N, C-alpha and C positions, 0 to 999 in steps of 0.2 A: 563234836566241830563248831555245831551251831556257838557252841557255851565259849569256846576259846575265842570265838572271833567276838561274841558279845563283850564278854573281859578285855579284850586288845580294844575292841572301840571304846571302853568306857576309861582306860586307864589313858588313853589319847585322848581324850574329850576332857581326862583332871588334866592331865600336864598341860595341855591346850587353856585350860580356864586360870591357870594359875599362870602359864605365860603373860595372858594376855591379860590380868591384871598388874603386873608387873612392868609392863608399858607401858600402862593408861596410866604409870605413876608418873612417864613419862613422856607423855604425847605432845610435850613442846618442842620434844626433840625431832619426835617422828614429823610433827606441820613442818617444822624448818624443811622439812623435803620436798614438800609443794612447788616449792619452787623449785628445786629440781629439772624436774621433768618440764614443766613450760619453756624453761631457759633452754634448755636444751634441744628443745621444739623451736625454739625462735631462731635460735643463735642456724642448725636446720631450715627453717622455711627462709632465710636472708640468703642463705646462699643457693636455694634453688634456685630460686627466685631469680638469680644473678645468672645462674649456667643455663633457664630457661627462657631467658630474654632473646637468647641465639638459637635457641632449638626449641623445634616445639616438640619431639619425643624424645628421651633417649632410655634405653635397654626397655623397646616399649613401653615405659609410661609416660604417662605424661606430668603437667607439673599439680595439679589438681587429684593423681594419684599416688604422687613420691607425698603428697602431702598430710595424703589418708594414709599413708602408710608409717609417717614418721610418728604421726595419731597414735596409734596403733601399738607402736614400737613403745610408744614411751609408755599409755597405758597398762600393759601388758608387764612390762619390766614392773612397775606396781604391783601386778597381782602375783608374779613372780621370784621377788627380790628372796634375795636369802643369803644369810653369811657362817653356813657350815663350816668351811672351810677353815674361815677365822676360828670358829668357837673352838674346834676342834683341836689344832695345834694349840691354844690357847691353855686347852685341857692338859695338855702332853707337857707344853714346856714346865708347867706349874707342879703338873706330879696328882693336880686333882683331878686326873683322868680315872686314879686308882680308885677311886672310892665308886665307880661306876662295876668297875667288874667285880664288885659285894653284891650290885645289886642284880635280881631278880627279874631285870627285863636289858633287854638288846640298847647298847648306847643310841645306837642308828633309829632305833623306832623313837628313843625318847625324842631325840634331837629332831625327828620329822615332824613329832609331836609338837615339840615348842614352837618349828616353821609353821605350825597350823593356828596356834595363837595369835604368835605376831601375826601373821598375816593378816589373819581374822581383823585383827585389829586394826593394822594397813590399810585395810580393803571397805572400812569408815574412816580415818583420815584421810587418806591420803587417794586410794583408787578411786572412789565416789566426788569426792572432788575436782580430780584432776580432770575429771571424762566432763563435768560440769562445767569447769572451765572451755575448756577444747570448744564443750554446744555453747554454750550460751555467751560467750568473750569470744572464742574465734569465730563462730558457726560453721562449726565442725564436725555435723550429727555422725557418730562412729558409731555407726549400726549394722552390724553383722549381716553377711549373707542366709547362714541357720546359724541358731541360737543354743539350736542342741547340740548341733557338731565343734561349734567354737568351746563351748560350756567344757566338753569330754577335750576338745586337744588345751585348753589353757589348765584342766586336772593336771594332763600328762606333761606337757611344761613344767608346772610347779614339779611334778617327781620328777623330770629328766633333771633341774636346776639342782635341788636339793642332790640326789645320786653325783653328780660328775662334783660338785662343790666339798662335799662330802669326802671324795676319793684324794680331790686335791688336798684337804685337811688332814688325810691319813699318811700324806708323805712327810705327816712330822715326825711318824716312827720311825723313820730311816735319818731324817734330816733334824728334826726336834724346832728349827725353828724353819720356817716355810716360806718367810715374806719374800722375799727374792722371788720363788716361786712363783709365788699367789701373786705377784704386781704381772708379772709376764702376761702368766696365765690369761689373767683377766684381760689385757687386752686382746690375747690370739682368740680367746673364749668370743669375748662379742664379736671379734671382727670376722668370725668364723658362725656367729649367730643369726649375722645382719641386723646387725644392730645401727651401725654405723652406717651404710649402704646394701641395699640387694642383693642379696645373693649371685641374682643373675646380672651385676654391671662387672664380674668377675669374667675372665680369661676363660673361655670352657674348656681349658684343662683345668686349672683353678676349680670351679663348679662340681667338674665331676669329682673332683677331691673330695671335699666337702659335702658331697651329696653320701657320702660315705664316709663321712665321722657324724657323732652323733649332737654336733651343736645344733647344727638349723634345727633341730626338734625343741628345741628352747625358745626359738624368740620367730625362724622365719615362716617354720610351718603353721603356727597357730596363729601368726599373721597375715598368713593365706588361707587360712584356712578361717579367717574373720571376713576377708575379701570375698571367697569361695573360689578361688581356682589355683593351681599349684601347678608349678614347671621350674626346673630345674635340673642344668646339661644337658636339656633336650624333652628329660622325662616330662611329662605330664599324668598325672595320677587326678582320679576323682576326688571329693574330701573323703569318701571313707575310708577308700584304697591309703590313703597317704594317713588319715587320721588312724588306723591300725595298722600302716609300719612304725608310728610314734610310739604303737603301745611297744611291740614286739621289741622296737630301740630300749622303751624304758624294761623292758623283762631283761637284756642282754644286759647294759646299765647296772642293774641290781646285782646279776651275776659276777660280775666285774667287781660292785664294792664287796660283794660278799668273799672273793677269791681274794682283795688287797688285805680286807680283815685279817680273813687268817692266816699270809704271810706277813702283814705289820704289827701283831700280835704276838707273835711271839720276837720280837726282839724290844718290847717293849720294857723300859726298865725303871721306870717311875724317877724318873728325873725330876727334881725339886722338891717332889715329894718328901 
């Protein structure tokens, strides 16, 4: 058992390292994304400054709390960014996915290892610079309430984002071209994850639905863990409780991805190969 785990970690390290070197050759492309986060934040800042001019608090949050929320959302998105859905459907469309069926390695694990390498580079070229921009330029000191719980929640968010996107990518087994599905899904995903507005701003009946969906565990939960409290749809939980629920949700999503894989692989015909 220990030997199998060690071998799996060695495989992940090897794939991640190759991916790191590959993307490091195109680091100028990654550096360009440094503007995306701060611009998104500035847009939100201007909107909420105007809103809070007429109101002191909204949904239990004041302007300082809102600024902190969007600052955390921005840096978290850099940490967990993923494009497994796009990558998978491209492999299906071109027929290149066929080569992965001949390898003694799960493509899902290979894709996760690629993400580890990609986000390791992203952490150095995106996450840290943007974090420092917020701290030194905007004067927003994003300090988590608990470093340990926030780190664990970020790891679980990292896995949840990957698994959900991978499941969307696997719809290519049935659709081949998932461009339309991906576009609609990305908007709905970010809306339900709390990227655009905190989930507590939605009507209570909508919050109840979102509480049982996996999307809150992508962004909203790690943000609330970062802030040190959690509340949604009238449910108030301690940080250990919500992180535990997040872990259960990740396991459930892994099981769903396994089911979709087993159903989808039966339909793969090697289109484009």
